[in-house]
Phi, psi and omega in degrees: 000323180297331180285337183279327185304312178301325180293321178294319178297319178297317181298318178294322182296328180295316180288317177075177183285352178282345183079012182238130175277102185296331181300328179296333188254004184301309182294321178296317180296321179296320180293325177292317179296328179297319178292314179305314181295319181295318179295322183293320185264345181113133183209149176270168185298322181296311179295321178301319178297321178296314180296323179294319179296320179295319178299316179298319180296317181295326176295317179297319180294316183291330181303326180283352184257341185294141186235343184221178186295322180293319178294325177295318178296319179297316179297324179296325177294318175297321180296321178294321177296318179300316181298318179296318178295320179298315180294326177294323179294320179295321179291322177297317178297322178295324178295315179298322182282345182288174181276166185296324181299319178294317179296321179296330180271005181060035181241153177232125174283128187255121176299150184305317182294323178289323179301322179296317180291323182287342185300336182287348185264355180064041180286120181303136176084358184297326182264011180250107180293157178278189184299338180262007178082010180270147174279120183226157172225158173294146180291348173293348178298331177296315177298324179298315180295322177297319180295320179294322178296317181297323180294326175293321178292327175297317177299321179296321180296322179290314182297322182274002177069018173292323175236137182292147178301138183093358177298149183275123177239150175282117180257096186264346187298320180296318179297316181292319179299319178296318179298317179297317181299319179294320178294321179297315180297321178296321178294317179298315180299319180294321179292322178295316179297321179295318179295318180295324180292333182276349180270125179302134179281128180249125178289117180296346179254017180295129183275116181277331180179163178238127183246132178248119182226185182296335181263014177109186183268135177235158178237137178264119177237120188068238179249011186238155177258138180228155177245169178303135179096346181274160182261138176223121178051041177080003179243145181261134177281115183255344179199144176233114180263193181291327182219021180211165173227135179253134182243156173240119182275178185292344179267004178084013179260141179260149176206160184243152171231128177271164180301130179079009181227000000 
């Protein structure tokens, strides 16, 4: 019996007070760290895909080992990180497949099926089409997805007691989301200005014609007739000539408009 006791203590020690057997998650954690490291130092899409496949495989292997509610929660955090990384890879592939003009503008055209998947992340501007009616996102959305994946892995580290609760983690998703939102607003403002610049400016005080009748002289401005002394667009008509109208603005200055001008 004395020989069995150390073994029991060892068995309890492996699981630890977190209720999670860390040994079950060693390979999965290493595959997650491999992606984190690659993203931090720089990686191409092909290599990223390989690391992602390995991460996915380790999640599938670990799924058969989980035995309790805490281990299930831990696996779910790794799964959420995997989904964010997968969507980032799909978005990255869409960027590569896009045209040069979009890449130069730091924009990515998003296929409809991918847009549906991305909607869960609250990416600013995802539901706002560009000037051509295409669904686009800032290319910083890839960085946002990586940051969200890392935050899930940080939660996993805390839950598995790899890092103590309250540990300081870099939370970049909020910062990146704010940057994207500012870029989206700037794009919208630029598109509005472009549309406004393309619309011919019409003078609201343009004189369409002057009519002389039994009740006096009237001037047609827009679709309405006005007489001397009446107000139009904040200006008072002070004189109506044979081919002009004189106005008095709110600052007390007079100016004229000729017919058709």
